[in-house]
N, CA, C, O and the ligand as a Tripos MOL2 file, in Angstrom:
@<TRIPOS>MOLECULE
protein
  309   307    78     0     0
PROTEIN
NO_CHARGES

@<TRIPOS>ATOM
      1 N         124.8440   96.4030   82.1850 N.3       1 MET1
      2 CA        124.2750   96.4240   80.8910 C.3       1 MET1
      3 C         124.7800   97.6830   80.3070 C.2       1 MET1
      4 O         125.0000   98.6800   80.9950 O.2       1 MET1
      5 N         124.9820   97.6190   78.8850 N.am      2 LEU2
      6 CA        125.3070   98.8420   77.9960 C.3       2 LEU2
      7 C         124.1360   99.7280   77.7270 C.2       2 LEU2
      8 O         123.1470   99.1780   77.2420 O.2       2 LEU2
      9 N         124.0910  100.8870   77.9400 N.am      3 PRO3
     10 CA        123.1330  101.7270   77.2500 C.3       3 PRO3
     11 C         123.2060  101.8080   75.7720 C.2       3 PRO3
     12 O         124.2840  101.7300   75.1830 O.2       3 PRO3
     13 N         122.1370  101.9530   75.2030 N.am      4 PRO4
     14 CA        122.1380  101.9840   73.5560 C.3       4 PRO4
     15 C         122.8040  103.2570   73.1430 C.2       4 PRO4
     16 O         122.3370  104.3030   73.5940 O.2       4 PRO4
     17 N         123.8160  103.3010   72.3580 N.am      5 VAL5
     18 CA        124.3030  104.4590   71.9040 C.3       5 VAL5
     19 C         123.6770  104.9550   70.8150 C.2       5 VAL5
     20 O         123.3620  106.1430   70.7380 O.2       5 VAL5
     21 N         123.4490  104.0970   69.8960 N.am      6 ARG6
     22 CA        122.5840  104.3770   68.5890 C.3       6 ARG6
     23 C         121.6750  103.4950   68.3490 C.2       6 ARG6
     24 O         121.8460  102.3560   68.7840 O.2       6 ARG6
     25 N         120.4810  103.8260   67.5900 N.am      7 CYS7
     26 CA        119.4710  103.1060   67.0550 C.3       7 CYS7
     27 C         119.9360  102.1190   66.2440 C.2       7 CYS7
     28 O         120.6490  102.5310   65.3290 O.2       7 CYS7
     29 N         119.7380  100.8270   66.2940 N.am      8 PHE8
     30 CA        120.3380   99.8990   65.3280 C.3       8 PHE8
     31 C         119.5800  100.1110   63.9870 C.2       8 PHE8
     32 O         120.1910   99.8910   62.9410 O.2       8 PHE8
     33 N         118.4060  100.4860   63.9570 N.am      9 THR9
     34 CA        117.6870  100.5320   62.7970 C.3       9 THR9
     35 C         117.9290  101.7260   61.9940 C.2       9 THR9
     36 O         118.2030  101.5760   60.8030 O.2       9 THR9
     37 N         117.8550  103.0220   62.5600 N.am     10 CYS10
     38 CA        117.9520  104.0210   61.7670 C.3      10 CYS10
     39 C         119.1870  104.8000   62.1180 C.2      10 CYS10
     40 O         119.3800  105.8240   61.4630 O.2      10 CYS10
     41 N         120.1440  104.4420   63.1460 N.am     11 GLY11
     42 CA        121.3590  104.9710   63.3800 C.3      11 GLY11
     43 C         121.2990  106.2820   64.0700 C.2      11 GLY11
     44 O         122.3490  106.9070   64.2160 O.2      11 GLY11
     45 N         120.0600  106.8130   64.5560 N.am     12 ALA12
     46 CA        119.9030  107.9890   65.4350 C.3      12 ALA12
     47 C         120.6790  107.8450   66.6130 C.2      12 ALA12
     48 O         120.6650  106.7960   67.2580 O.2      12 ALA12
     49 N         121.4060  108.9050   66.9590 N.am     13 PRO13
     50 CA        122.0480  108.8680   68.3820 C.3      13 PRO13
     51 C         121.1480  108.8600   69.5700 C.2      13 PRO13
     52 O         120.3370  109.7770   69.6920 O.2      13 PRO13
     53 N         121.2170  107.9110   70.4540 N.am     14 LEU14
     54 CA        120.4310  107.7770   71.6150 C.3      14 LEU14
     55 C         121.2190  107.9120   72.9100 C.2      14 LEU14
     56 O         120.6990  108.1760   73.9940 O.2      14 LEU14
     57 N         122.5920  107.6980   72.6930 N.am     15 GLY15
     58 CA        123.1930  107.6040   74.0260 C.3      15 GLY15
     59 C         123.0800  108.9450   74.8700 C.2      15 GLY15
     60 O         123.0430  108.8310   76.0950 O.2      15 GLY15
     61 N         123.0260  110.1320   74.3290 N.am     16 HIS16
     62 CA        122.7280  111.3130   75.1750 C.3      16 HIS16
     63 C         121.3180  111.3740   75.9530 C.2      16 HIS16
     64 O         121.0960  112.1480   76.8850 O.2      16 HIS16
     65 N         120.4920  110.5400   75.4850 N.am     17 LEU17
     66 CA        119.1190  110.5510   76.1220 C.3      17 LEU17
     67 C         119.0940  109.5060   77.3260 C.2      17 LEU17
     68 O         118.4180  109.6710   78.3420 O.2      17 LEU17
     69 N         119.8240  108.5360   77.1090 N.am     18 TRP18
     70 CA        119.8750  107.3150   78.0180 C.3      18 TRP18
     71 C         119.6920  107.7370   79.4550 C.2      18 TRP18
     72 O         118.7020  107.4140   80.1110 O.2      18 TRP18
     73 N         120.6770  108.4670   79.9150 N.am     19 GLU19
     74 CA        120.6110  108.7440   81.3660 C.3      19 GLU19
     75 C         119.5550  109.3040   81.9740 C.2      19 GLU19
     76 O         119.1640  108.9370   83.0820 O.2      19 GLU19
     77 N         118.8890  110.4570   81.1300 N.am     20 GLU20
     78 CA        117.6230  110.9450   81.6510 C.3      20 GLU20
     79 C         116.4510  110.0950   81.6270 C.2      20 GLU20
     80 O         115.5800  110.1670   82.4930 O.2      20 GLU20
     81 N         116.4120  109.2090   80.5500 N.am     21 PHE21
     82 CA        115.3400  108.2060   80.3120 C.3      21 PHE21
     83 C         115.3420  107.2440   81.5160 C.2      21 PHE21
     84 O         114.3620  107.0200   82.2270 O.2      21 PHE21
     85 N         116.6260  106.6790   81.6580 N.am     22 LYS22
     86 CA        116.7650  105.8110   82.7980 C.3      22 LYS22
     87 C         116.4510  106.3330   84.1710 C.2      22 LYS22
     88 O         115.9480  105.6120   85.0330 O.2      22 LYS22
     89 N         116.7370  107.5200   84.3510 N.am     23 ARG23
     90 CA        116.6540  108.1220   85.9000 C.3      23 ARG23
     91 C         114.9800  108.5180   85.9220 C.2      23 ARG23
     92 O         114.4090  108.4550   87.0110 O.2      23 ARG23
     93 N         114.3790  108.8340   84.9780 N.am     24 ARG24
     94 CA        112.9560  109.3270   85.0000 C.3      24 ARG24
     95 C         112.0710  107.9880   85.1450 C.2      24 ARG24
     96 O         111.1520  107.9300   85.9620 O.2      24 ARG24
     97 N         112.3880  106.9890   84.3550 N.am     25 VAL25
     98 CA        111.8310  105.5200   84.3560 C.3      25 VAL25
     99 C         111.9900  104.9970   85.7410 C.2      25 VAL25
    100 O         111.1220  104.3950   86.3730 O.2      25 VAL25
    101 N         113.1460  105.2800   86.1290 N.am     26 ALA26
    102 CA        113.3690  104.5280   87.6960 C.3      26 ALA26
    103 C         112.6550  105.2610   88.7260 C.2      26 ALA26
    104 O         112.4270  104.6930   89.7940 O.2      26 ALA26
    105 N         112.2120  106.6600   88.4990 N.am     27 GLN27
    106 CA        111.5530  107.1750   89.4240 C.3      27 GLN27
    107 C         109.9410  107.1820   89.3170 C.2      27 GLN27
    108 O         109.2180  107.8490   90.0560 O.2      27 GLN27
    109 N         109.4720  106.2930   88.2300 N.am     28 GLY28
    110 CA        108.2320  106.0020   88.1340 C.3      28 GLY28
    111 C         107.4710  106.6960   87.0180 C.2      28 GLY28
    112 O         106.2430  106.6380   86.9530 O.2      28 GLY28
    113 N         108.1990  107.3380   86.1630 N.am     29 GLU29
    114 CA        107.4040  107.9260   85.0050 C.3      29 GLU29
    115 C         107.1290  106.7180   83.9660 C.2      29 GLU29
    116 O         107.8780  105.7470   83.8600 O.2      29 GLU29
    117 N         105.9510  106.9150   83.2160 N.am     30 PRO30
    118 CA        105.8760  105.9600   82.1380 C.3      30 PRO30
    119 C         106.9190  106.1040   80.9830 C.2      30 PRO30
    120 O         107.1490  107.2050   80.4820 O.2      30 PRO30
    121 N         107.5830  104.8840   80.5500 N.am     31 PRO31
    122 CA        108.5160  105.3150   79.4660 C.3      31 PRO31
    123 C         107.9920  105.8170   78.3420 C.2      31 PRO31
    124 O         108.6900  106.5800   77.6740 O.2      31 PRO31
    125 N         106.7910  105.5210   77.9540 N.am     32 SER32
    126 CA        106.2330  106.2170   76.7760 C.3      32 SER32
    127 C         106.2700  107.7610   76.8300 C.2      32 SER32
    128 O         106.6160  108.4670   75.8830 O.2      32 SER32
    129 N         105.8760  108.2040   78.0360 N.am     33 LYS33
    130 CA        105.8080  109.7110   78.1920 C.3      33 LYS33
    131 C         107.2350  110.3070   78.2180 C.2      33 LYS33
    132 O         107.5160  111.3170   77.5730 O.2      33 LYS33
    133 N         108.1080  109.6570   78.9740 N.am     34 VAL34
    134 CA        109.5440  110.2470   78.8570 C.3      34 VAL34
    135 C         110.0050  110.1380   77.4710 C.2      34 VAL34
    136 O         110.7250  111.0590   77.0870 O.2      34 VAL34
    137 N         109.7120  109.1070   76.5610 N.am     35 LEU35
    138 CA        110.3100  109.2470   75.2510 C.3      35 LEU35
    139 C         109.6230  110.3260   74.5270 C.2      35 LEU35
    140 O         110.2840  110.9600   73.7050 O.2      35 LEU35
    141 N         108.2510  110.6550   74.7390 N.am     36 ASP36
    142 CA        107.6360  111.9400   74.1890 C.3      36 ASP36
    143 C         108.4270  113.1120   74.5560 C.2      36 ASP36
    144 O         108.9620  113.8410   73.7200 O.2      36 ASP36
    145 N         108.4900  113.2770   75.7870 N.am     37 ASP37
    146 CA        109.2430  114.4390   76.3320 C.3      37 ASP37
    147 C         110.6320  114.6650   75.6460 C.2      37 ASP37
    148 O         111.0310  115.7700   75.2760 O.2      37 ASP37
    149 N         111.2620  113.5940   75.5310 N.am     38 LEU38
    150 CA        112.7440  113.5700   74.9970 C.3      38 LEU38
    151 C         112.7710  113.7930   73.5000 C.2      38 LEU38
    152 O         113.8480  113.9800   72.9350 O.2      38 LEU38
    153 N         111.4160  113.7790   72.7150 N.am     39 GLY39
    154 CA        111.5050  113.9500   71.3340 C.3      39 GLY39
    155 C         111.7380  112.6030   70.6270 C.2      39 GLY39
    156 O         112.0120  112.6800   69.4290 O.2      39 GLY39
    157 N         111.6790  111.5370   71.1140 N.am     40 VAL40
    158 CA        111.9350  110.1330   70.4630 C.3      40 VAL40
    159 C         110.6810  109.8150   69.7940 C.2      40 VAL40
    160 O         109.7450  109.3750   70.4610 O.2      40 VAL40
    161 N         110.5820  109.9850   68.6070 N.am     41 LYS41
    162 CA        109.3440  109.8190   67.9230 C.3      41 LYS41
    163 C         109.3040  108.5790   67.1420 C.2      41 LYS41
    164 O         108.2620  107.9240   67.1220 O.2      41 LYS41
    165 N         110.4530  108.1550   66.4280 N.am     42 ARG42
    166 CA        110.3770  106.9220   65.5620 C.3      42 ARG42
    167 C         110.2320  105.6520   66.5090 C.2      42 ARG42
    168 O         110.7680  105.5630   67.6130 O.2      42 ARG42
    169 N         109.5220  104.7960   65.9850 N.am     43 TYR43
    170 CA        109.2220  103.4700   66.6950 C.3      43 TYR43
    171 C         110.4380  102.5870   66.8470 C.2      43 TYR43
    172 O         110.5240  101.8400   67.8210 O.2      43 TYR43
    173 N         111.4590  102.6440   65.8500 N.am     44 CYS44
    174 CA        112.6480  101.9800   66.0230 C.3      44 CYS44
    175 C         113.3900  102.3510   67.2550 C.2      44 CYS44
    176 O         113.7970  101.5180   68.0650 O.2      44 CYS44
    177 N         113.5690  103.7930   67.3770 N.am     45 CYS45
    178 CA        114.5130  104.2330   68.5710 C.3      45 CYS45
    179 C         113.6160  104.0320   69.7570 C.2      45 CYS45
    180 O         114.1880  103.6480   70.7770 O.2      45 CYS45
    181 N         112.3580  104.2130   69.8160 N.am     46 ARG46
    182 CA        111.4690  103.9920   71.2110 C.3      46 ARG46
    183 C         111.8100  102.4560   71.5210 C.2      46 ARG46
    184 O         112.1960  102.1680   72.6540 O.2      46 ARG46
    185 N         111.6880  101.5430   70.6200 N.am     47 ARG47
    186 CA        111.9770  100.1650   70.7400 C.3      47 ARG47
    187 C         113.2200  100.0270   71.4290 C.2      47 ARG47
    188 O         113.2480   99.3160   72.4340 O.2      47 ARG47
    189 N         114.1730  100.5600   71.0630 N.am     48 MET48
    190 CA        115.7140  100.5550   71.4820 C.3      48 MET48
    191 C         115.6730  100.7940   72.9200 C.2      48 MET48
    192 O         116.0500   99.9010   73.6790 O.2      48 MET48
    193 N         115.2430  101.9380   73.3800 N.am     49 LEU49
    194 CA        115.1610  102.4060   74.6330 C.3      49 LEU49
    195 C         114.1880  101.4930   75.6660 C.2      49 LEU49
    196 O         114.4720  101.1570   76.8160 O.2      49 LEU49
    197 N         113.1130  101.2310   75.0100 N.am     50 PHE50
    198 CA        112.1630  100.2170   75.7570 C.3      50 PHE50
    199 C         112.7160   98.9990   76.0550 C.2      50 PHE50
    200 O         112.6020   98.5040   77.1770 O.2      50 PHE50
    201 N         113.3130   98.4640   75.1450 N.am     51 THR51
    202 CA        114.2050   97.2290   75.4330 C.3      51 THR51
    203 C         115.2710   97.2840   76.4770 C.2      51 THR51
    204 O         115.4120   96.3510   77.2680 O.2      51 THR51
    205 N         116.0650   98.4020   76.5070 N.am     52 ALA52
    206 CA        117.0970   98.4760   77.3390 C.3      52 ALA52
    207 C         116.5310   98.8660   78.8810 C.2      52 ALA52
    208 O         117.2290   98.6400   79.8700 O.2      52 ALA52
    209 N         115.4620   99.3520   78.9590 N.am     53 VAL53
    210 CA        115.0260   99.9160   80.2870 C.3      53 VAL53
    211 C         114.0590   98.6990   80.9360 C.2      53 VAL53
    212 O         113.7740   98.7680   82.1320 O.2      53 VAL53
    213 N         113.6130   97.6970   80.2010 N.am     54 THR54
    214 CA        112.8800   96.5560   80.8620 C.3      54 THR54
    215 C         113.5960   96.0520   82.0230 C.2      54 THR54
    216 O         112.9480   95.7270   83.0170 O.2      54 THR54
    217 N         114.8030   95.9550   82.0060 N.am     55 TYR55
    218 CA        115.5410   95.4610   83.1140 C.3      55 TYR55
    219 C         115.3170   96.4350   84.4740 C.2      55 TYR55
    220 O         114.9560   96.0340   85.5800 O.2      55 TYR55
    221 N         115.6060   97.7210   84.1190 N.am     56 ILE56
    222 CA        115.3150   98.6320   85.2200 C.3      56 ILE56
    223 C         114.1230   98.4520   85.8730 C.2      56 ILE56
    224 O         114.0480   98.3390   87.0970 O.2      56 ILE56
    225 N         112.9900   98.4110   84.9670 N.am     57 GLU57
    226 CA        111.5930   98.3650   85.4560 C.3      57 GLU57
    227 C         111.3800   97.2090   86.2650 C.2      57 GLU57
    228 O         110.7340   97.2900   87.3100 O.2      57 GLU57
    229 N         111.9380   96.0050   85.8050 N.am     58 GLU58
    230 CA        111.7370   94.8880   86.7760 C.3      58 GLU58
    231 C         112.4340   94.9310   87.9890 C.2      58 GLU58
    232 O         112.0090   94.2730   88.9380 O.2      58 GLU58
    233 N         113.6050   95.7230   88.1090 N.am     59 VAL59
    234 CA        114.4190   95.9200   89.2880 C.3      59 VAL59
    235 C         113.5120   96.8810   90.0950 C.2      59 VAL59
    236 O         113.3320   96.5880   91.2770 O.2      59 VAL59
    237 N         112.9200   97.9930   89.6030 N.am     60 SER60
    238 CA        112.5230   99.0170   90.5110 C.3      60 SER60
    239 C         111.0930   98.3540   91.0040 C.2      60 SER60
    240 O         110.6910   98.7100   92.1120 O.2      60 SER60
    241 N         110.3930   97.5220   90.3380 N.am     61 LEU61
    242 CA        109.2630   97.0170   90.6680 C.3      61 LEU61
    243 C         109.5520   95.9150   91.8410 C.2      61 LEU61
    244 O         108.7450   95.7340   92.7530 O.2      61 LEU61
    245 N         110.5760   95.3170   91.7480 N.am     62 TYR62
    246 CA        110.8780   94.4920   92.7600 C.3      62 TYR62
    247 C         111.1190   95.2220   93.9250 C.2      62 TYR62
    248 O         110.5360   94.8070   94.9260 O.2      62 TYR62
    249 N         111.9050   96.3060   94.0610 N.am     63 HIS63
    250 CA        112.1380   97.0530   95.1220 C.3      63 HIS63
    251 C         110.8670   97.7380   95.7510 C.2      63 HIS63
    252 O         110.8130   97.9460   96.9630 O.2      63 HIS63
    253 N         109.7970   98.1000   94.8530 N.am     64 THR64
    254 CA        108.8790   98.7470   95.2490 C.3      64 THR64
    255 C         107.8270   97.8060   96.1490 C.2      64 THR64
    256 O         107.2760   98.1520   97.1940 O.2      64 THR64
    257 N         107.7000   96.5400   95.4710 N.am     65 LEU65
    258 CA        106.9190   95.6500   96.2050 C.3      65 LEU65
    259 C         107.6930   95.3140   97.4260 C.2      65 LEU65
    260 O         107.0620   95.2680   98.4820 O.2      65 LEU65
    261 N         108.8380   95.0960   97.4370 N.am     66 ARG66
    262 CA        109.5570   94.6300   98.6060 C.3      66 ARG66
    263 C         109.4800   95.6340   99.8340 C.2      66 ARG66
    264 O         109.3760   95.2730  101.0060 O.2      66 ARG66
    265 N         109.5470   96.9190   99.4020 N.am     67 ALA67
    266 CA        109.3110   98.0010  100.3510 C.3      67 ALA67
    267 C         107.9460   98.1050  100.9290 C.2      67 ALA67
    268 O         107.7310   98.4810  102.0810 O.2      67 ALA67
    269 N         107.0570   97.7630  100.0960 N.am     68 ARG68
    270 CA        105.5900   97.7650  100.4620 C.3      68 ARG68
    271 C         105.1790   96.5500  101.6990 C.2      68 ARG68
    272 O         104.4680   96.6840  102.6950 O.2      68 ARG68
    273 N         105.8660   95.4410  101.2370 N.am     69 ARG69
    274 CA        105.6110   94.3670  101.9520 C.3      69 ARG69
    275 C         106.4960   94.5220  103.5040 C.2      69 ARG69
    276 O         106.0570   93.9980  104.5290 O.2      69 ARG69
    277 N         107.5400   95.1670  103.4800 N.am     70 LEU70
    278 CA        108.3120   95.2960  104.6700 C.3      70 LEU70
    279 C         107.4430   96.2960  105.5180 C.2      70 LEU70
    280 O         107.3160   96.0230  106.7120 O.2      70 LEU70
    281 N         106.8130   97.4620  105.0140 N.am     71 ARG71
    282 CA        105.9480   98.2850  105.8960 C.3      71 ARG71
    283 C         104.8240   97.5790  106.4880 C.2      71 ARG71
    284 O         104.5030   97.7480  107.6650 O.2      71 ARG71
    285 N         104.1690   96.7250  105.6260 N.am     72 VAL72
    286 CA        102.9780   96.0040  105.9590 C.3      72 VAL72
    287 C         103.4780   94.9940  107.3320 C.2      72 VAL72
    288 O         102.8860   94.9580  108.4110 O.2      72 VAL72
    289 N         104.5560   94.3070  107.0170 N.am     73 GLU73
    290 CA        104.9830   93.6380  108.1600 C.3      73 GLU73
    291 C         105.2670   94.3900  109.3460 C.2      73 GLU73
    292 O         104.8310   93.9780  110.4210 O.2      73 GLU73
    293 N         106.0980   95.6770  109.2710 N.am     74 GLY74
    294 CA        106.2760   96.4280  110.2710 C.3      74 GLY74
    295 C         105.0680   96.9510  110.9980 C.2      74 GLY74
    296 O         105.1400   97.2200  112.1970 O.2      74 GLY74
    297 N         103.8810   97.1150  110.2580 N.am     75 GLY75
    298 CA        102.7430   97.4160  110.9530 C.3      75 GLY75
    299 C         102.0380   96.3180  111.8480 C.2      75 GLY75
    300 O         101.4190   96.5520  112.8860 O.2      75 GLY75
    301 N         102.2410   95.0730  111.2650 N.am     76 VAL76
    302 CA        101.7140   93.9430  112.1800 C.3      76 VAL76
    303 C         102.3590   93.7240  113.3150 C.2      76 VAL76
    304 O         101.7210   93.3300  114.2910 O.2      76 VAL76
    305 N         103.6600   93.9290  113.3860 N.am     77 GLN77
    306 CA        104.3510   93.7860  114.5490 C.3      77 GLN77
    307 C         104.1930   94.9310  115.6390 C.2      77 GLN77
    308 O         104.7950   94.8510  116.7090 O.2      77 GLN77
    309 ZN        115.6130  104.6010   65.2310 Zn       78 ZN78
@<TRIPOS>BOND
     1     1     2 1
     2     2     3 1
     3     3     4 2
     4     3     5 am
     5     5     6 1
     6     6     7 1
     7     7     8 2
     8     7     9 am
     9     9    10 1
    10    10    11 1
    11    11    12 2
    12    11    13 am
    13    13    14 1
    14    14    15 1
    15    15    16 2
    16    15    17 am
    17    17    18 1
    18    18    19 1
    19    19    20 2
    20    19    21 am
    21    21    22 1
    22    22    23 1
    23    23    24 2
    24    23    25 am
    25    25    26 1
    26    26    27 1
    27    27    28 2
    28    27    29 am
    29    29    30 1
    30    30    31 1
    31    31    32 2
    32    31    33 am
    33    33    34 1
    34    34    35 1
    35    35    36 2
    36    35    37 am
    37    37    38 1
    38    38    39 1
    39    39    40 2
    40    39    41 am
    41    41    42 1
    42    42    43 1
    43    43    44 2
    44    43    45 am
    45    45    46 1
    46    46    47 1
    47    47    48 2
    48    47    49 am
    49    49    50 1
    50    50    51 1
    51    51    52 2
    52    51    53 am
    53    53    54 1
    54    54    55 1
    55    55    56 2
    56    55    57 am
    57    57    58 1
    58    58    59 1
    59    59    60 2
    60    59    61 am
    61    61    62 1
    62    62    63 1
    63    63    64 2
    64    63    65 am
    65    65    66 1
    66    66    67 1
    67    67    68 2
    68    67    69 am
    69    69    70 1
    70    70    71 1
    71    71    72 2
    72    71    73 am
    73    73    74 1
    74    74    75 1
    75    75    76 2
    76    75    77 am
    77    77    78 1
    78    78    79 1
    79    79    80 2
    80    79    81 am
    81    81    82 1
    82    82    83 1
    83    83    84 2
    84    83    85 am
    85    85    86 1
    86    86    87 1
    87    87    88 2
    88    87    89 am
    89    89    90 1
    90    90    91 1
    91    91    92 2
    92    91    93 am
    93    93    94 1
    94    94    95 1
    95    95    96 2
    96    95    97 am
    97    97    98 1
    98    98    99 1
    99    99   100 2
   100    99   101 am
   101   101   102 1
   102   102   103 1
   103   103   104 2
   104   103   105 am
   105   105   106 1
   106   106   107 1
   107   107   108 2
   108   107   109 am
   109   109   110 1
   110   110   111 1
   111   111   112 2
   112   111   113 am
   113   113   114 1
   114   114   115 1
   115   115   116 2
   116   115   117 am
   117   117   118 1
   118   118   119 1
   119   119   120 2
   120   119   121 am
   121   121   122 1
   122   122   123 1
   123   123   124 2
   124   123   125 am
   125   125   126 1
   126   126   127 1
   127   127   128 2
   128   127   129 am
   129   129   130 1
   130   130   131 1
   131   131   132 2
   132   131   133 am
   133   133   134 1
   134   134   135 1
   135   135   136 2
   136   135   137 am
   137   137   138 1
   138   138   139 1
   139   139   140 2
   140   139   141 am
   141   141   142 1
   142   142   143 1
   143   143   144 2
   144   143   145 am
   145   145   146 1
   146   146   147 1
   147   147   148 2
   148   147   149 am
   149   149   150 1
   150   150   151 1
   151   151   152 2
   152   151   153 am
   153   153   154 1
   154   154   155 1
   155   155   156 2
   156   155   157 am
   157   157   158 1
   158   158   159 1
   159   159   160 2
   160   159   161 am
   161   161   162 1
   162   162   163 1
   163   163   164 2
   164   163   165 am
   165   165   166 1
   166   166   167 1
   167   167   168 2
   168   167   169 am
   169   169   170 1
   170   170   171 1
   171   171   172 2
   172   171   173 am
   173   173   174 1
   174   174   175 1
   175   175   176 2
   176   175   177 am
   177   177   178 1
   178   178   179 1
   179   179   180 2
   180   179   181 am
   181   181   182 1
   182   182   183 1
   183   183   184 2
   184   183   185 am
   185   185   186 1
   186   186   187 1
   187   187   188 2
   188   187   189 am
   189   189   190 1
   190   190   191 1
   191   191   192 2
   192   191   193 am
   193   193   194 1
   194   194   195 1
   195   195   196 2
   196   195   197 am
   197   197   198 1
   198   198   199 1
   199   199   200 2
   200   199   201 am
   201   201   202 1
   202   202   203 1
   203   203   204 2
   204   203   205 am
   205   205   206 1
   206   206   207 1
   207   207   208 2
   208   207   209 am
   209   209   210 1
   210   210   211 1
   211   211   212 2
   212   211   213 am
   213   213   214 1
   214   214   215 1
   215   215   216 2
   216   215   217 am
   217   217   218 1
   218   218   219 1
   219   219   220 2
   220   219   221 am
   221   221   222 1
   222   222   223 1
   223   223   224 2
   224   223   225 am
   225   225   226 1
   226   226   227 1
   227   227   228 2
   228   227   229 am
   229   229   230 1
   230   230   231 1
   231   231   232 2
   232   231   233 am
   233   233   234 1
   234   234   235 1
   235   235   236 2
   236   235   237 am
   237   237   238 1
   238   238   239 1
   239   239   240 2
   240   239   241 am
   241   241   242 1
   242   242   243 1
   243   243   244 2
   244   243   245 am
   245   245   246 1
   246   246   247 1
   247   247   248 2
   248   247   249 am
   249   249   250 1
   250   250   251 1
   251   251   252 2
   252   251   253 am
   253   253   254 1
   254   254   255 1
   255   255   256 2
   256   255   257 am
   257   257   258 1
   258   258   259 1
   259   259   260 2
   260   259   261 am
   261   261   262 1
   262   262   263 1
   263   263   264 2
   264   263   265 am
   265   265   266 1
   266   266   267 1
   267   267   268 2
   268   267   269 am
   269   269   270 1
   270   270   271 1
   271   271   272 2
   272   271   273 am
   273   273   274 1
   274   274   275 1
   275   275   276 2
   276   275   277 am
   277   277   278 1
   278   278   279 1
   279   279   280 2
   280   279   281 am
   281   281   282 1
   282   282   283 1
   283   283   284 2
   284   283   285 am
   285   285   286 1
   286   286   287 1
   287   287   288 2
   288   287   289 am
   289   289   290 1
   290   290   291 1
   291   291   292 2
   292   291   293 am
   293   293   294 1
   294   294   295 1
   295   295   296 2
   296   295   297 am
   297   297   298 1
   298   298   299 1
   299   299   300 2
   300   299   301 am
   301   301   302 1
   302   302   303 1
   303   303   304 2
   304   303   305 am
   305   305   306 1
   306   306   307 1
   307   307   308 2
@<TRIPOS>SUBSTRUCTURE
     1 MET1         2 RESIDUE 1 A MET
     2 LEU2         6 RESIDUE 1 A LEU
     3 PRO3        10 RESIDUE 1 A PRO
     4 PRO4        14 RESIDUE 1 A PRO
     5 VAL5        18 RESIDUE 1 A VAL
     6 ARG6        22 RESIDUE 1 A ARG
     7 CYS7        26 RESIDUE 1 A CYS
     8 PHE8        30 RESIDUE 1 A PHE
     9 THR9        34 RESIDUE 1 A THR
    10 CYS10       38 RESIDUE 1 A CYS
    11 GLY11       42 RESIDUE 1 A GLY
    12 ALA12       46 RESIDUE 1 A ALA
    13 PRO13       50 RESIDUE 1 A PRO
    14 LEU14       54 RESIDUE 1 A LEU
    15 GLY15       58 RESIDUE 1 A GLY
    16 HIS16       62 RESIDUE 1 A HIS
    17 LEU17       66 RESIDUE 1 A LEU
    18 TRP18       70 RESIDUE 1 A TRP
    19 GLU19       74 RESIDUE 1 A GLU
    20 GLU20       78 RESIDUE 1 A GLU
    21 PHE21       82 RESIDUE 1 A PHE
    22 LYS22       86 RESIDUE 1 A LYS
    23 ARG23       90 RESIDUE 1 A ARG
    24 ARG24       94 RESIDUE 1 A ARG
    25 VAL25       98 RESIDUE 1 A VAL
    26 ALA26      102 RESIDUE 1 A ALA
    27 GLN27      106 RESIDUE 1 A GLN
    28 GLY28      110 RESIDUE 1 A GLY
    29 GLU29      114 RESIDUE 1 A GLU
    30 PRO30      118 RESIDUE 1 A PRO
    31 PRO31      122 RESIDUE 1 A PRO
    32 SER32      126 RESIDUE 1 A SER
    33 LYS33      130 RESIDUE 1 A LYS
    34 VAL34      134 RESIDUE 1 A VAL
    35 LEU35      138 RESIDUE 1 A LEU
    36 ASP36      142 RESIDUE 1 A ASP
    37 ASP37      146 RESIDUE 1 A ASP
    38 LEU38      150 RESIDUE 1 A LEU
    39 GLY39      154 RESIDUE 1 A GLY
    40 VAL40      158 RESIDUE 1 A VAL
    41 LYS41      162 RESIDUE 1 A LYS
    42 ARG42      166 RESIDUE 1 A ARG
    43 TYR43      170 RESIDUE 1 A TYR
    44 CYS44      174 RESIDUE 1 A CYS
    45 CYS45      178 RESIDUE 1 A CYS
    46 ARG46      182 RESIDUE 1 A ARG
    47 ARG47      186 RESIDUE 1 A ARG
    48 MET48      190 RESIDUE 1 A MET
    49 LEU49      194 RESIDUE 1 A LEU
    50 PHE50      198 RESIDUE 1 A PHE
    51 THR51      202 RESIDUE 1 A THR
    52 ALA52      206 RESIDUE 1 A ALA
    53 VAL53      210 RESIDUE 1 A VAL
    54 THR54      214 RESIDUE 1 A THR
    55 TYR55      218 RESIDUE 1 A TYR
    56 ILE56      222 RESIDUE 1 A ILE
    57 GLU57      226 RESIDUE 1 A GLU
    58 GLU58      230 RESIDUE 1 A GLU
    59 VAL59      234 RESIDUE 1 A VAL
    60 SER60      238 RESIDUE 1 A SER
    61 LEU61      242 RESIDUE 1 A LEU
    62 TYR62      246 RESIDUE 1 A TYR
    63 HIS63      250 RESIDUE 1 A HIS
    64 THR64      254 RESIDUE 1 A THR
    65 LEU65      258 RESIDUE 1 A LEU
    66 ARG66      262 RESIDUE 1 A ARG
    67 ALA67      266 RESIDUE 1 A ALA
    68 ARG68      270 RESIDUE 1 A ARG
    69 ARG69      274 RESIDUE 1 A ARG
    70 LEU70      278 RESIDUE 1 A LEU
    71 ARG71      282 RESIDUE 1 A ARG
    72 VAL72      286 RESIDUE 1 A VAL
    73 GLU73      290 RESIDUE 1 A GLU
    74 GLY74      294 RESIDUE 1 A GLY
    75 GLY75      298 RESIDUE 1 A GLY
    76 VAL76      302 RESIDUE 1 A VAL
    77 GLN77      306 RESIDUE 1 A GLN
    78 ZN78       309 GROUP 0 **** ****
């Protein structure tokens, strides 16, 4: 998927924030906190990055659950 280069609503550049935002969310930080740290205050811009990161959250959640299950199964054996 393509990272959001600019906010569709207000035109603020977001592309330079995307890599850090994506990396920190993938490491488990709440997206809202990362956006605060990055200084993304307008709701239109936050919504842009939130939408783009939904996919990553689903993937990392899947990996977390899968890893947990594998550990449990390993303990049983
Ligand atoms: Zn915006």
